[in-house]
All heavy atoms as a GROMACS GRO file, in nm:
protein
  588
    1MET      N    1   6.050   8.494   8.423
    1MET     CA    2   6.122   8.422   8.320
    1MET      C    3   6.077   8.276   8.325
    1MET      O    4   6.068   8.218   8.433
    1MET     CB    5   6.272   8.435   8.347
    1MET     CG    6   6.358   8.367   8.246
    1MET     SD    7   6.536   8.387   8.273
    1MET     CE    8   6.554   8.563   8.289
    2ASP      N    9   6.050   8.218   8.209
    2ASP     CA   10   6.001   8.081   8.208
    2ASP      C   11   6.115   7.980   8.226
    2ASP      O   12   6.233   8.011   8.206
    2ASP     CB   13   5.920   8.052   8.081
    2ASP     CG   14   6.003   8.061   7.953
    2ASP    OD1   15   6.124   8.034   7.957
    2ASP    OD2   16   5.944   8.093   7.849
    3GLN      N   17   6.077   7.859   8.267
    3GLN     CA   18   6.175   7.756   8.299
    3GLN      C   19   6.260   7.717   8.178
    3GLN      O   20   6.378   7.686   8.191
    3GLN     CB   21   6.106   7.633   8.358
    3GLN     CG   22   6.201   7.528   8.412
    3GLN     CD   23   6.292   7.581   8.522
    3GLN    OE1   24   6.247   7.652   8.612
    3GLN    NE2   25   6.420   7.548   8.515
    4GLU      N   26   6.200   7.719   8.060
    4GLU     CA   27   6.275   7.684   7.939
    4GLU      C   28   6.393   7.779   7.918
    4GLU      O   29   6.503   7.738   7.884
    4GLU     CB   30   6.183   7.688   7.817
    4GLU     CG   31   6.250   7.646   7.689
    4GLU     CD   32   6.155   7.645   7.571
    4GLU    OE1   33   6.035   7.620   7.589
    4GLU    OE2   34   6.204   7.671   7.459
    5LYS      N   35   6.369   7.908   7.942
    5LYS     CA   36   6.476   8.007   7.926
    5LYS      C   37   6.583   7.988   8.034
    5LYS      O   38   6.703   7.997   8.006
    5LYS     CB   39   6.420   8.148   7.930
    5LYS     CG   40   6.523   8.254   7.894
    5LYS     CD   41   6.460   8.388   7.870
    5LYS     CE   42   6.562   8.490   7.827
    5LYS     NZ   43   6.503   8.621   7.802
    6VAL      N   44   6.540   7.959   8.156
    6VAL     CA   45   6.636   7.934   8.265
    6VAL      C   46   6.722   7.813   8.230
    6VAL      O   47   6.845   7.816   8.246
    6VAL     CB   48   6.563   7.914   8.399
    6VAL    CG1   49   6.660   7.865   8.507
    6VAL    CG2   50   6.495   8.042   8.443
    7ASP      N   51   6.660   7.706   8.178
    7ASP     CA   52   6.735   7.587   8.139
    7ASP      C   53   6.835   7.619   8.029
    7ASP      O   54   6.948   7.569   8.028
    7ASP     CB   55   6.641   7.476   8.093
    7ASP     CG   56   6.557   7.418   8.207
    7ASP    OD1   57   6.592   7.439   8.325
    7ASP    OD2   58   6.456   7.353   8.177
    8GLN      N   59   6.794   7.703   7.936
    8GLN     CA   60   6.882   7.746   7.827
    8GLN      C   61   7.002   7.822   7.883
    8GLN      O   62   7.116   7.801   7.841
    8GLN     CB   63   6.803   7.832   7.730
    8GLN     CG   64   6.862   7.844   7.594
    8GLN     CD   65   6.769   7.919   7.498
    8GLN    OE1   66   6.660   7.962   7.533
    8GLN    NE2   67   6.816   7.937   7.376
    9ILE      N   68   6.978   7.910   7.979
    9ILE     CA   69   7.086   7.987   8.041
    9ILE      C   70   7.179   7.894   8.117
    9ILE      O   71   7.302   7.908   8.110
    9ILE     CB   72   7.029   8.098   8.131
    9ILE    CG1   73   6.953   8.200   8.046
    9ILE    CG2   74   7.141   8.167   8.210
    9ILE    CD1   75   6.867   8.297   8.125
   10PHE      N   76   7.123   7.796   8.188
   10PHE     CA   77   7.206   7.698   8.258
   10PHE      C   78   7.298   7.627   8.159
   10PHE      O   79   7.415   7.602   8.187
   10PHE     CB   80   7.119   7.596   8.332
   10PHE     CG   81   7.083   7.634   8.472
   10PHE    CD1   82   7.045   7.762   8.506
   10PHE    CD2   83   7.085   7.539   8.573
   10PHE    CE1   84   7.011   7.797   8.635
   10PHE    CE2   85   7.050   7.571   8.703
   10PHE     CZ   86   7.014   7.700   8.735
   11GLY      N   87   7.245   7.593   8.042
   11GLY     CA   88   7.326   7.529   7.938
   11GLY      C   89   7.440   7.618   7.892
   11GLY      O   90   7.552   7.570   7.869
   12LEU      N   91   7.413   7.747   7.879
   12LEU     CA   92   7.518   7.841   7.840
   12LEU      C   93   7.625   7.853   7.948
   12LEU      O   94   7.744   7.866   7.918
   12LEU     CB   95   7.458   7.978   7.810
   12LEU     CG   96   7.360   7.986   7.692
   12LEU    CD1   97   7.308   8.129   7.676
   12LEU    CD2   98   7.422   7.936   7.564
   13ILE      N   99   7.583   7.846   8.074
   13ILE     CA  100   7.680   7.851   8.185
   13ILE      C  101   7.770   7.728   8.179
   13ILE      O  102   7.892   7.739   8.190
   13ILE     CB  103   7.608   7.863   8.321
   13ILE    CG1  104   7.536   7.998   8.331
   13ILE    CG2  105   7.707   7.844   8.436
   13ILE    CD1  106   7.438   8.009   8.446
   14GLU      N  107   7.709   7.610   8.160
   14GLU     CA  108   7.788   7.488   8.149
   14GLU      C  109   7.885   7.496   8.031
   14GLU      O  110   8.001   7.456   8.042
   14GLU     CB  111   7.697   7.366   8.133
   14GLU     CG  112   7.630   7.325   8.260
   14GLU     CD  113   7.545   7.200   8.244
   14GLU    OE1  114   7.523   7.154   8.129
   14GLU    OE2  115   7.500   7.149   8.347
   15GLU      N  116   7.837   7.546   7.918
   15GLU     CA  117   7.922   7.560   7.800
   15GLU      C  118   8.037   7.658   7.827
   15GLU      O  119   8.149   7.636   7.782
   15GLU     CB  120   7.838   7.608   7.682
   15GLU     CG  121   7.909   7.599   7.550
   15GLU     CD  122   7.818   7.632   7.432
   15GLU    OE1  123   7.695   7.620   7.443
   15GLU    OE2  124   7.874   7.669   7.328
   16SER      N  125   8.011   7.762   7.903
   16SER     CA  126   8.114   7.859   7.937
   16SER      C  127   8.223   7.798   8.024
   16SER      O  128   8.339   7.837   8.015
   16SER     CB  129   8.052   7.978   8.010
   16SER     OG  130   7.957   8.042   7.930
   17LEU      N  131   8.184   7.704   8.107
   17LEU     CA  132   8.280   7.638   8.195
   17LEU      C  133   8.352   7.524   8.125
   17LEU      O  134   8.449   7.471   8.176
   17LEU     CB  135   8.208   7.585   8.320
   17LEU     CG  136   8.156   7.692   8.413
   17LEU    CD1  137   8.058   7.632   8.514
   17LEU    CD2  138   8.269   7.762   8.485
   18ASP      N  139   8.301   7.483   8.009
   18ASP     CA  140   8.360   7.377   7.929
   18ASP      C  141   8.364   7.243   8.002
   18ASP      O  142   8.452   7.161   7.978
   18ASP     CB  143   8.500   7.417   7.881
   18ASP     CG  144   8.545   7.336   7.761
   18ASP    OD1  145   8.458   7.290   7.684
   18ASP    OD2  146   8.667   7.317   7.745
   19GLU      N  147   8.272   7.223   8.095
   19GLU     CA  148   8.258   7.095   8.163
   19GLU      C  149   8.125   7.095   8.237
   19GLU      O  150   8.066   7.200   8.260
   19GLU     CB  151   8.372   7.068   8.260
   19GLU     CG  152   8.392   7.176   8.365
   19GLU     CD  153   8.516   7.152   8.447
   19GLU    OE1  154   8.626   7.177   8.398
   19GLU    OE2  155   8.500   7.107   8.562
   20ASP      N  156   8.079   6.975   8.270
   20ASP     CA  157   7.952   6.964   8.341
   20ASP      C  158   7.970   6.991   8.490
   20ASP      O  159   8.066   6.944   8.550
   20ASP     CB  160   7.891   6.825   8.323
   20ASP     CG  161   7.844   6.800   8.181
   20ASP    OD1  162   7.814   6.899   8.112
   20ASP    OD2  163   7.836   6.684   8.141
   21HIS      N  164   7.881   7.069   8.545
   21HIS     CA  165   7.880   7.098   8.688
   21HIS      C  166   7.739   7.081   8.738
   21HIS      O  167   7.644   7.112   8.668
   21HIS     CB  168   7.923   7.244   8.714
   21HIS     CG  169   8.069   7.268   8.704
   21HIS    ND1  170   8.156   7.243   8.807
   21HIS    CD2  171   8.146   7.313   8.603
   21HIS    CE1  172   8.278   7.274   8.769
   21HIS    NE2  173   8.275   7.316   8.645
   22ALA      N  174   7.728   7.035   8.859
   22ALA     CA  175   7.597   7.031   8.923
   22ALA      C  176   7.584   7.163   9.000
   22ALA      O  177   7.663   7.190   9.090
   22ALA     CB  178   7.587   6.913   9.017
   23PHE      N  179   7.489   7.244   8.960
   23PHE     CA  180   7.470   7.370   9.030
   23PHE      C  181   7.323   7.405   9.035
   23PHE      O  182   7.242   7.351   8.962
   23PHE     CB  183   7.553   7.484   8.970
   23PHE     CG  184   7.535   7.503   8.821
   23PHE    CD1  185   7.424   7.570   8.771
   23PHE    CD2  186   7.629   7.456   8.732
   23PHE    CE1  187   7.407   7.589   8.635
   23PHE    CE2  188   7.614   7.475   8.597
   23PHE     CZ  189   7.502   7.541   8.548
   24GLN      N  190   7.293   7.496   9.127
   24GLN     CA  191   7.158   7.547   9.145
   24GLN      C  192   7.165   7.698   9.142
   24GLN      O  193   7.274   7.756   9.135
   24GLN     CB  194   7.101   7.498   9.278
   24GLN     CG  195   7.094   7.349   9.290
   24GLN     CD  196   7.050   7.305   9.428
   24GLN    OE1  197   7.047   7.383   9.522
   24GLN    NE2  198   7.016   7.179   9.441
   25MET      N  199   7.050   7.762   9.151
   25MET     CA  200   7.046   7.909   9.148
   25MET      C  201   7.135   7.970   9.257
   25MET      O  202   7.195   8.074   9.236
   25MET     CB  203   6.903   7.960   9.164
   25MET     CG  204   6.814   7.924   9.046
   25MET     SD  205   6.856   8.012   8.897
   25MET     CE  206   6.738   8.143   8.902
   26GLU      N  207   7.145   7.904   9.371
   26GLU     CA  208   7.219   7.958   9.485
   26GLU      C  209   7.369   7.933   9.477
   26GLU      O  210   7.445   7.982   9.561
   26GLU     CB  211   7.167   7.898   9.617
   26GLU     CG  212   7.020   7.917   9.642
   26GLU     CD  213   6.932   7.814   9.568
   26GLU    OE1  214   6.980   7.705   9.532
   26GLU    OE2  215   6.815   7.845   9.544
   27THR      N  216   7.413   7.855   9.379
   27THR     CA  217   7.554   7.820   9.368
   27THR      C  218   7.640   7.946   9.353
   27THR      O  219   7.611   8.033   9.272
   27THR     CB  220   7.578   7.726   9.248
   27THR    OG1  221   7.502   7.607   9.267
   27THR    CG2  222   7.725   7.690   9.235
   28ILE      N  223   7.744   7.952   9.433
   28ILE     CA  224   7.837   8.064   9.430
   28ILE      C  225   7.937   8.040   9.317
   28ILE      O  226   7.993   7.930   9.304
   28ILE     CB  227   7.908   8.080   9.565
   28ILE    CG1  228   7.804   8.112   9.673
   28ILE    CG2  229   8.018   8.186   9.558
   28ILE    CD1  230   7.855   8.110   9.814
   29LEU      N  231   7.957   8.140   9.234
   29LEU     CA  232   8.040   8.125   9.115
   29LEU      C  233   8.183   8.081   9.148
   29LEU      O  234   8.240   7.999   9.076
   29LEU     CB  235   8.042   8.255   9.034
   29LEU     CG  236   7.905   8.296   8.977
   29LEU    CD1  237   7.917   8.431   8.906
   29LEU    CD2  238   7.850   8.190   8.884
   30GLU      N  239   8.240   8.132   9.254
   30GLU     CA  240   8.376   8.092   9.294
   30GLU      C  241   8.385   7.942   9.319
   30GLU      O  242   8.490   7.882   9.298
   30GLU     CB  243   8.420   8.168   9.418
   30GLU     CG  244   8.454   8.312   9.394
   30GLU     CD  245   8.500   8.382   9.520
   30GLU    OE1  246   8.498   8.320   9.629
   30GLU    OE2  247   8.538   8.500   9.510
   31ASP      N  248   8.275   7.883   9.364
   31ASP     CA  249   8.275   7.740   9.397
   31ASP      C  250   8.278   7.651   9.273
   31ASP      O  251   8.306   7.531   9.284
   31ASP     CB  252   8.153   7.703   9.482
   31ASP     CG  253   8.156   7.766   9.620
   31ASP    OD1  254   8.263   7.815   9.661
   31ASP    OD2  255   8.051   7.766   9.688
   32ILE      N  256   8.248   7.707   9.157
   32ILE     CA  257   8.252   7.628   9.033
   32ILE      C  258   8.363   7.679   8.941
   32ILE      O  259   8.358   7.660   8.820
   32ILE     CB  260   8.115   7.627   8.962
   32ILE    CG1  261   8.066   7.769   8.930
   32ILE    CG2  262   8.012   7.549   9.040
   32ILE    CD1  263   7.943   7.774   8.841
   33GLU      N  264   8.462   7.742   9.001
   33GLU     CA  265   8.579   7.789   8.926
   33GLU      C  266   8.544   7.885   8.812
   33GLU      O  267   8.602   7.879   8.704
   33GLU     CB  268   8.660   7.670   8.876
   33GLU     CG  269   8.709   7.582   8.990
   33GLU     CD  270   8.786   7.460   8.942
   33GLU    OE1  271   8.837   7.462   8.828
   33GLU    OE2  272   8.794   7.365   9.019
   34TRP      N  273   8.448   7.974   8.838
   34TRP     CA  274   8.410   8.077   8.741
   34TRP      C  275   8.524   8.178   8.734
   34TRP      O  276   8.567   8.233   8.836
   34TRP     CB  277   8.281   8.144   8.789
   34TRP     CG  278   8.221   8.238   8.690
   34TRP    CD1  279   8.233   8.374   8.690
   34TRP    CD2  280   8.138   8.206   8.580
   34TRP    NE1  281   8.162   8.427   8.586
   34TRP    CE2  282   8.102   8.326   8.515
   34TRP    CE3  283   8.089   8.086   8.527
   34TRP    CZ2  284   8.022   8.330   8.403
   34TRP    CZ3  285   8.008   8.090   8.416
   34TRP    CH2  286   7.975   8.212   8.354
   35ASP      N  287   8.575   8.202   8.616
   35ASP     CA  288   8.685   8.298   8.600
   35ASP      C  289   8.652   8.395   8.488
   35ASP      O  290   8.543   8.392   8.431
   35ASP     CB  291   8.818   8.225   8.576
   35ASP     CG  292   8.816   8.137   8.452
   35ASP    OD1  293   8.723   8.149   8.368
   35ASP    OD2  294   8.909   8.055   8.437
   36SER      N  295   8.747   8.480   8.455
   36SER     CA  296   8.723   8.583   8.354
   36SER      C  297   8.698   8.524   8.215
   36SER      O  298   8.618   8.576   8.138
   36SER     CB  299   8.839   8.683   8.350
   36SER     OG  300   8.960   8.616   8.319
   37ILE      N  301   8.763   8.413   8.185
   37ILE     CA  302   8.741   8.348   8.056
   37ILE      C  303   8.598   8.294   8.049
   37ILE      O  304   8.529   8.311   7.948
   37ILE     CB  305   8.842   8.234   8.032
   37ILE    CG1  306   8.985   8.287   8.033
   37ILE    CG2  307   8.811   8.159   7.903
   37ILE    CD1  308   9.017   8.387   7.924
   38ALA      N  309   8.551   8.231   8.157
   38ALA     CA  310   8.413   8.180   8.161
   38ALA      C  311   8.314   8.296   8.148
   38ALA      O  312   8.214   8.285   8.077
   38ALA     CB  313   8.389   8.103   8.290
   39ALA      N  314   8.343   8.406   8.215
   39ALA     CA  315   8.253   8.522   8.210
   39ALA      C  316   8.245   8.579   8.068
   39ALA      O  317   8.135   8.608   8.018
   39ALA     CB  318   8.300   8.630   8.308
   40LEU      N  319   8.358   8.595   8.003
   40LEU     CA  320   8.359   8.647   7.866
   40LEU      C  321   8.290   8.551   7.770
   40LEU      O  322   8.216   8.594   7.681
   40LEU     CB  323   8.502   8.673   7.820
   40LEU     CG  324   8.572   8.793   7.885
   40LEU    CD1  325   8.720   8.796   7.847
   40LEU    CD2  326   8.503   8.922   7.845
   41THR      N  327   8.314   8.422   7.788
   41THR     CA  328   8.248   8.322   7.705
   41THR      C  329   8.098   8.328   7.724
   41THR      O  330   8.020   8.327   7.627
   41THR     CB  331   8.301   8.182   7.737
   41THR    OG1  332   8.442   8.178   7.715
   41THR    CG2  333   8.234   8.075   7.652
   42PHE      N  334   8.053   8.337   7.850
   42PHE     CA  335   7.910   8.345   7.880
   42PHE      C  336   7.848   8.470   7.816
   42PHE      O  337   7.742   8.462   7.754
   42PHE     CB  338   7.888   8.346   8.031
   42PHE     CG  339   7.744   8.355   8.072
   42PHE    CD1  340   7.657   8.249   8.050
   42PHE    CD2  341   7.694   8.469   8.132
   42PHE    CE1  342   7.524   8.256   8.087
   42PHE    CE2  343   7.561   8.477   8.170
   42PHE     CZ  344   7.476   8.370   8.148
   43MET      N  345   7.916   8.582   7.828
   43MET     CA  346   7.865   8.705   7.769
   43MET      C  347   7.848   8.690   7.618
   43MET      O  348   7.748   8.733   7.561
   43MET     CB  349   7.958   8.822   7.801
   43MET     CG  350   7.955   8.863   7.946
   43MET     SD  351   8.082   8.987   7.987
   43MET     CE  352   8.016   9.130   7.903
   44SER      N  353   7.945   8.628   7.555
   44SER     CA  354   7.939   8.607   7.410
   44SER      C  355   7.825   8.512   7.372
   44SER      O  356   7.751   8.537   7.276
   44SER     CB  357   8.073   8.550   7.362
   44SER     OG  358   8.068   8.520   7.226
   45LEU      N  359   7.810   8.404   7.447
   45LEU     CA  360   7.703   8.308   7.420
   45LEU      C  361   7.565   8.369   7.440
   45LEU      O  362   7.472   8.341   7.363
   45LEU     CB  363   7.720   8.184   7.508
   45LEU     CG  364   7.840   8.095   7.475
   45LEU    CD1  365   7.860   7.990   7.584
   45LEU    CD2  366   7.823   8.028   7.340
   46VAL      N  367   7.550   8.452   7.543
   46VAL     CA  368   7.422   8.519   7.567
   46VAL      C  369   7.391   8.613   7.453
   46VAL      O  370   7.278   8.617   7.403
   46VAL     CB  371   7.423   8.594   7.703
   46VAL    CG1  372   7.305   8.690   7.714
   46VAL    CG2  373   7.422   8.495   7.818
   47ASP      N  374   7.491   8.688   7.409
   47ASP     CA  375   7.471   8.779   7.297
   47ASP      C  376   7.429   8.703   7.172
   47ASP      O  377   7.336   8.743   7.101
   47ASP     CB  378   7.600   8.858   7.272
   47ASP     CG  379   7.581   8.972   7.172
   47ASP    OD1  380   7.467   9.023   7.159
   47ASP    OD2  381   7.680   9.010   7.108
   48GLU      N  382   7.495   8.591   7.147
   48GLU     CA  383   7.465   8.509   7.030
   48GLU      C  384   7.326   8.444   7.039
   48GLU      O  385   7.252   8.439   6.942
   48GLU     CB  386   7.572   8.400   7.022
   48GLU     CG  387   7.579   8.324   6.894
   48GLU     CD  388   7.697   8.228   6.900
   48GLU    OE1  389   7.813   8.274   6.896
   48GLU    OE2  390   7.671   8.107   6.909
   49SER      N  391   7.291   8.394   7.158
   49SER     CA  392   7.166   8.320   7.177
   49SER      C  393   7.043   8.408   7.195
   49SER      O  394   6.934   8.373   7.149
   49SER     CB  395   7.178   8.228   7.299
   49SER     OG  396   7.280   8.134   7.280
   50PHE      N  397   7.060   8.520   7.265
   50PHE     CA  398   6.946   8.605   7.301
   50PHE      C  399   6.952   8.745   7.239
   50PHE      O  400   6.866   8.827   7.265
   50PHE     CB  401   6.935   8.618   7.453
   50PHE     CG  402   6.909   8.489   7.524
   50PHE    CD1  403   7.009   8.427   7.597
   50PHE    CD2  404   6.785   8.429   7.518
   50PHE    CE1  405   6.986   8.308   7.662
   50PHE    CE2  406   6.760   8.310   7.583
   50PHE     CZ  407   6.862   8.249   7.655
   51ASN      N  408   7.060   8.771   7.166
   51ASN     CA  409   7.078   8.904   7.107
   51ASN      C  410   7.072   9.012   7.215
   51ASN      O  411   7.004   9.114   7.200
   51ASN     CB  412   6.976   8.930   6.996
   51ASN     CG  413   7.015   9.047   6.909
   51ASN    OD1  414   7.133   9.073   6.891
   51ASN    ND2  415   6.918   9.117   6.856
   52TYR      N  416   7.141   8.984   7.325
   52TYR     CA  417   7.144   9.077   7.438
   52TYR      C  418   7.287   9.083   7.492
   52TYR      O  419   7.347   8.980   7.521
   52TYR     CB  420   7.049   9.031   7.548
   52TYR     CG  421   7.056   9.116   7.673
   52TYR    CD1  422   7.004   9.244   7.675
   52TYR    CD2  423   7.119   9.069   7.788
   52TYR    CE1  424   7.014   9.323   7.788
   52TYR    CE2  425   7.129   9.148   7.900
   52TYR     CZ  426   7.077   9.274   7.900
   52TYR     OH  427   7.087   9.353   8.011
   53ALA      N  428   7.339   9.202   7.506
   53ALA     CA  429   7.474   9.222   7.560
   53ALA      C  430   7.463   9.254   7.709
   53ALA      O  431   7.408   9.357   7.747
   53ALA     CB  432   7.545   9.333   7.487
   54ILE      N  433   7.515   9.164   7.790
   54ILE     CA  434   7.517   9.188   7.935
   54ILE      C  435   7.622   9.296   7.963
   54ILE      O  436   7.738   9.282   7.921
   54ILE     CB  437   7.552   9.060   8.013
   54ILE    CG1  438   7.449   8.951   7.986
   54ILE    CG2  439   7.561   9.090   8.163
   54ILE    CD1  440   7.486   8.817   8.045
   55PRO      N  441   7.585   9.402   8.034
   55PRO     CA  442   7.684   9.505   8.067
   55PRO      C  443   7.798   9.448   8.152
   55PRO      O  444   7.773   9.368   8.243
   55PRO     CB  445   7.604   9.608   8.146
   55PRO     CG  446   7.461   9.584   8.108
   55PRO     CD  447   7.451   9.437   8.081
   56PRO      N  448   7.921   9.484   8.122
   56PRO     CA  449   8.036   9.431   8.197
   56PRO      C  450   8.025   9.451   8.348
   56PRO      O  451   8.065   9.363   8.425
   56PRO     CB  452   8.156   9.507   8.140
   56PRO     CG  453   8.112   9.545   8.003
   56PRO     CD  454   7.964   9.571   8.013
   57ASP      N  455   7.971   9.565   8.392
   57ASP     CA  456   7.961   9.588   8.536
   57ASP      C  457   7.863   9.492   8.602
   57ASP      O  458   7.882   9.452   8.718
   57ASP     CB  459   7.925   9.733   8.568
   57ASP     CG  460   7.792   9.776   8.510
   57ASP    OD1  461   7.759   9.737   8.396
   57ASP    OD2  462   7.718   9.850   8.579
   58VAL      N  463   7.761   9.449   8.530
   58VAL     CA  464   7.666   9.350   8.583
   58VAL      C  465   7.737   9.215   8.600
   58VAL      O  466   7.721   9.147   8.700
   58VAL     CB  467   7.542   9.337   8.491
   58VAL    CG1  468   7.455   9.220   8.532
   58VAL    CG2  469   7.463   9.467   8.490
   59MET      N  470   7.818   9.179   8.501
   59MET     CA  471   7.894   9.054   8.511
   59MET      C  472   7.994   9.060   8.626
   59MET      O  473   8.012   8.962   8.699
   59MET     CB  474   7.968   9.026   8.380
   59MET     CG  475   7.881   8.975   8.269
   59MET     SD  476   7.795   8.820   8.307
   59MET     CE  477   7.932   8.711   8.332
   60GLU      N  478   8.057   9.173   8.642
   60GLU     CA  479   8.155   9.189   8.749
   60GLU      C  480   8.091   9.174   8.887
   60GLU      O  481   8.152   9.120   8.979
   60GLU     CB  482   8.222   9.326   8.737
   60GLU     CG  483   8.341   9.343   8.827
   60GLU     CD  484   8.412   9.475   8.802
   60GLU    OE1  485   8.428   9.512   8.684
   60GLU    OE2  486   8.449   9.540   8.901
   61ASP      N  487   7.967   9.218   8.900
   61ASP     CA  488   7.897   9.211   9.028
   61ASP      C  489   7.833   9.075   9.055
   61ASP      O  490   7.791   9.048   9.168
   61ASP     CB  491   7.788   9.318   9.036
   61ASP     CG  492   7.845   9.459   9.041
   61ASP    OD1  493   7.965   9.474   9.074
   61ASP    OD2  494   7.771   9.555   9.010
   62ALA      N  495   7.824   8.988   8.956
   62ALA     CA  496   7.758   8.858   8.971
   62ALA      C  497   7.837   8.770   9.068
   62ALA      O  498   7.958   8.753   9.054
   62ALA     CB  499   7.743   8.790   8.836
   63LYS      N  500   7.765   8.714   9.163
   63LYS     CA  501   7.827   8.626   9.264
   63LYS      C  502   7.768   8.486   9.262
   63LYS      O  503   7.831   8.393   9.312
   63LYS     CB  504   7.808   8.685   9.405
   63LYS     CG  505   7.860   8.826   9.422
   63LYS     CD  506   8.010   8.831   9.414
   63LYS     CE  507   8.060   8.972   9.438
   63LYS     NZ  508   8.159   9.016   9.344
   64THR      N  509   7.647   8.471   9.207
   64THR     CA  510   7.580   8.341   9.206
   64THR      C  511   7.525   8.310   9.067
   64THR      O  512   7.517   8.399   8.982
   64THR     CB  513   7.461   8.339   9.305
   64THR    OG1  514   7.362   8.433   9.259
   64THR    CG2  515   7.503   8.373   9.447
   65ILE      N  516   7.484   8.187   9.049
   65ILE     CA  517   7.417   8.147   8.924
   65ILE      C  518   7.292   8.232   8.905
   65ILE      O  519   7.262   8.276   8.794
   65ILE     CB  520   7.384   7.997   8.927
   65ILE    CG1  521   7.509   7.912   8.932
   65ILE    CG2  522   7.295   7.959   8.808
   65ILE    CD1  523   7.597   7.917   8.810
   66GLU      N  524   7.219   8.256   9.012
   66GLU     CA  525   7.097   8.337   9.002
   66GLU      C  526   7.129   8.477   8.948
   66GLU      O  527   7.052   8.532   8.868
   66GLU     CB  528   7.028   8.346   9.138
   66GLU     CG  529   6.897   8.421   9.131
   66GLU     CD  530   6.820   8.415   9.262
   66GLU    OE1  531   6.878   8.384   9.367
   66GLU    OE2  532   6.699   8.442   9.257
   67ASP      N  533   7.241   8.534   8.990
   67ASP     CA  534   7.281   8.666   8.938
   67ASP      C  535   7.300   8.660   8.787
   67ASP      O  536   7.264   8.753   8.715
   67ASP     CB  537   7.410   8.713   9.004
   67ASP     CG  538   7.395   8.745   9.152
   67ASP    OD1  539   7.281   8.771   9.197
   67ASP    OD2  540   7.498   8.743   9.223
   68LEU      N  541   7.359   8.552   8.738
   68LEU     CA  542   7.380   8.536   8.593
   68LEU      C  543   7.247   8.523   8.521
   68LEU      O  544   7.226   8.585   8.417
   68LEU     CB  545   7.467   8.415   8.562
   68LEU     CG  546   7.611   8.418   8.612
   68LEU    CD1  547   7.681   8.288   8.574
   68LEU    CD2  548   7.686   8.538   8.556
   69VAL      N  549   7.158   8.443   8.576
   69VAL     CA  550   7.025   8.426   8.514
   69VAL      C  551   6.953   8.559   8.509
   69VAL      O  552   6.895   8.596   8.407
   69VAL     CB  553   6.944   8.319   8.590
   69VAL    CG1  554   6.799   8.315   8.542
   69VAL    CG2  555   7.008   8.181   8.574
   70ASN      N  556   6.958   8.633   8.619
   70ASN     CA  557   6.889   8.762   8.624
   70ASN      C  558   6.952   8.865   8.531
   70ASN      O  559   6.885   8.960   8.488
   70ASN     CB  560   6.888   8.816   8.767
   70ASN     CG  561   6.795   8.737   8.857
   70ASN    OD1  562   6.700   8.675   8.812
   70ASN    ND2  563   6.824   8.739   8.986
   71ALA      N  564   7.081   8.845   8.498
   71ALA     CA  565   7.149   8.938   8.409
   71ALA      C  566   7.101   8.927   8.265
   71ALA      O  567   7.116   9.019   8.186
   71ALA     CB  568   7.300   8.915   8.415
   72VAL      N  569   7.043   8.811   8.232
   72VAL     CA  570   6.997   8.788   8.094
   72VAL      C  571   6.854   8.840   8.081
   72VAL      O  572   6.760   8.781   8.131
   72VAL     CB  573   7.004   8.638   8.058
   72VAL    CG1  574   6.958   8.618   7.914
   72VAL    CG2  575   7.145   8.586   8.078
   73LYS      N  576   6.839   8.950   8.012
   73LYS     CA  577   6.707   9.013   8.001
   73LYS      C  578   6.652   9.004   7.859
   73LYS      O  579   6.542   9.044   7.833
   73LYS     CB  580   6.716   9.160   8.042
   73LYS     CG  581   6.759   9.176   8.184
   73LYS     CD  582   6.771   9.322   8.220
   73LYS     CE  583   6.821   9.332   8.364
   73LYS     NZ  584   6.829   9.467   8.409
   74GLY      N  585   6.734   8.952   7.767
   74GLY     CA  586   6.698   8.949   7.626
   74GLY      C  587   6.584   8.866   7.588
   74GLY      O  588   6.503   8.808   7.636
   0.00000   0.00000   0.00000
């Protein structure tokens, strides 16, 4: 995956959290207050931006930012 797409996904993660966070691929989602609302928002934004629906079980298993990036295959 190219860096431009990763940056775009990072932007969607920030938008899902509705605030700016400093995070890296290794950042644990619990540490940035990732909750079910953020997850649903992220799923919707990914679908809108990449025309790809992340399966709910993949989102449920995500523990890090890298997991979220890897979930976006669109």
